[in-house]
C-alpha positions in Angstrom: 2.6 -19.1 -6.9 1.3 -16.8 -9.6 0.8 -17.4 -13.3 2.4 -14.1 -14.6 5.5 -15.4 -16.3 7.4 -12.2 -17.0 11.2 -12.4 -16.7 13.9 -9.7 -16.7 15.3 -8.8 -20.2 18.5 -10.7 -21.0 21.4 -8.3 -20.2 24.4 -8.1 -18.0 23.5 -5.2 -15.6 20.3 -3.0 -15.4 17.4 -2.2 -17.7 15.2 0.8 -17.1 11.6 -0.1 -17.9 8.3 1.8 -17.6 5.7 0.7 -15.0 2.2 0.0 -16.3 3.0 -2.0 -19.4 4.3 -5.5 -18.6 3.7 -5.0 -14.9 2.9 -2.3 -12.3 5.3 -1.7 -9.4 4.8 -1.2 -5.7 7.6 0.7 -4.0 8.4 1.0 -0.3 11.3 1.6 2.0 13.7 -1.1 3.1 12.5 -1.0 6.7 9.0 -1.8 5.7 10.2 -4.4 3.1 12.2 -6.3 5.8 8.9 -6.9 7.7 7.1 -7.8 4.4 9.7 -10.3 3.4 9.2 -12.1 6.7 5.6 -12.9 5.5 5.9 -13.0 1.7 9.0 -15.2 1.6 7.0 -18.0 3.3 3.7 -17.7 1.4 4.4 -16.0 -2.0 8.1 -16.7 -2.5 8.4 -14.2 -5.4 11.4 -12.0 -6.1 11.6 -8.2 -5.4 14.0 -5.5 -6.5 16.1 -4.1 -3.7 18.1 -0.9 -4.3 20.6 -0.2 -1.5 21.6 3.2 -3.0 18.1 4.6 -2.8 16.9 2.5 0.2 13.9 1.3 -1.7 12.3 -2.0 -2.7 10.0 -2.6 -5.7 7.6 -5.5 -6.1 6.3 -6.1 -9.6 2.6 -7.0 -9.8 0.4 -7.9 -12.8 -0.5 -4.7 -14.8 -3.8 -3.0 -14.0 -4.4 -5.0 -10.8 -3.0 -2.5 -8.3 -5.3 0.3 -9.5 -8.5 -1.8 -9.2 -10.7 -2.4 -6.2 -10.5 -3.9 -3.7 -7.1 -2.3 -3.3 -8.3 1.0 -1.9 -6.1 0.2 1.1 -3.1 1.6 -0.9 -4.4 5.1 0.1 -3.9 4.2 3.8 -0.3 3.2 3.1 0.6 6.2 0.9 3.1 7.6 3.5 5.3 4.6 3.0 4.1 2.8 -0.1 3.8 4.1 -3.7 2.0 2.3 -6.5 3.4 2.9 -10.0 0.9 2.2 -12.8 0.2 3.4 -16.3 -1.0 7.0 -16.5 -0.3 10.5 -17.7 3.1 10.4 -15.9 5.4 7.5 -16.8 7.3 6.0 -13.9 10.5 4.0 -14.6 12.0 1.2 -12.6 15.6 0.0 -12.8 15.3 -3.7 -13.3 18.4 -5.8 -12.6 19.5 -8.7 -14.7 18.0 -12.0 -13.5 21.3 -13.2 -12.1 22.0 -10.1 -10.0 21.1 -11.2 -6.5 24.1 -9.9 -4.5 26.1 -6.7 -4.0 25.1 -3.0 -3.9 22.8 -1.1 -6.2 19.7 -2.7 -7.7 19.5 -6.5 -7.2 16.9 -9.2 -6.8 15.8 -10.3 -3.3 15.1 -14.0 -3.9 13.6 -16.1 -1.1 15.3 -19.3 0.0 12.4 -21.4 -1.5 12.0 -19.2 -4.5 9.0 -19.9 -6.7 10.8 -18.7 -9.8 8.4 -15.8 -10.2 9.5 -12.1 -10.6 5.9 -11.0 -10.2 4.0 -10.9 -6.9 0.3 -11.5 -6.4 -1.3 -8.1 -5.7 -3.8 -9.2 -3.1 -1.2 -10.9 -1.0 1.2 -7.9 -1.2 -1.5 -5.4 -0.3 -2.5 -7.5 2.7 1.1 -7.9 4.0 2.2 -4.3 3.5 -0.5 -3.0 5.8 1.0 -5.1 8.7 4.5 -4.4 7.6 4.0 -0.6 7.7 2.6 -0.8 11.2 5.4 -3.0 12.4 8.1 -0.8 10.8 6.7 2.7 11.5 4.0 2.2 14.2 0.2 2.9 13.8 0.9 6.5 12.7 2.5 5.1 9.6 -1.0 4.4 8.3 -3.3 7.3 7.1 -6.3 7.6 9.4 -9.5 5.9 8.2 -12.9 7.6 8.1 -15.3 6.0 10.6 -18.2 6.5 8.1 -16.9 5.7 4.6 -13.7 3.8 5.7 -11.5 5.5 3.2 -8.2 7.1 4.0 -8.1 10.7 5.2 -5.5 13.4 5.5 -4.9 14.3 9.1 -5.0 18.0 8.3 -8.6 17.8 6.9 -10.2 15.2 9.1 -12.8 16.3 11.7 -13.8 14.8 15.0 -17.5 14.9 15.6 -20.1 13.3 17.9 -22.6 11.0 16.2 -24.0 7.6 15.6 -22.9 5.3 12.8 -26.2 3.4 12.9 -29.6 4.1 14.4 -29.7 2.9 18.0 -25.9 3.2 18.5 -24.7 5.3 21.4 -23.3 8.7 20.6 -19.6 8.5 20.2 -16.6 10.6 19.0 -16.0 9.8 15.3 -13.0 10.9 13.1 -14.4 11.5 9.6 -14.1 13.4 6.4 -16.0 16.8 6.7 -18.6 15.6 4.2 -19.1 12.3 6.0 -19.5 14.2 9.3 -22.5 16.0 7.9 -23.9 12.8 6.4 -23.7 10.8 9.7 -25.1 13.6 11.8 -28.0 15.1 9.8 -30.2 17.7 11.5 -31.2 15.5 14.4 -27.7 14.3 15.1 -26.4 17.9 15.0 -28.9 18.9 17.8 -27.7 15.9 19.8 -24.1 16.7 19.2 -24.7 20.3 20.4 -26.2 18.9 23.6 -23.3 16.5 24.2 -20.9 19.4 23.7 -22.6 21.2 26.6 -22.1 18.2 29.0 
């Protein structure tokens, strides 16, 4: 259970509110969300906004938390997960009235043993969405991870090189950022890699 006590504005239908003020928002597709609900509904028990018209789901999280470390994993999920925070571009979220839990359009997904919270703990959501993306879209749903710096990479710019992560490790094929490939190899490693390429 989390201690962020935000509740939807009192209204009959829908209010459009900016992310990054009272909360940040994490958006994904309904396929990923179905897997995430299977975990979150049992451990977190917070509500989420489901929009059947757009096929999207938004979780509201405490403001500022999603942009801070250790949530660098958002980058690996970017193909299927978008984090909406304060910034130069304002992102708006359609927030249903608190009583709207059924029907089409934006509504609240409320777990059976609901905690009463409309805001989800960021660290739990980040951990669950990684697994949910893989379950819903397969391993290719995650951006590849650099073997050296462990940050997300674009498939188009990554390189495969031969090198060692630590002194004494055997030579191996590593997928890295171009800059990390130079750092892991160095002059000695580049000579070894050239020899391996001739094998």
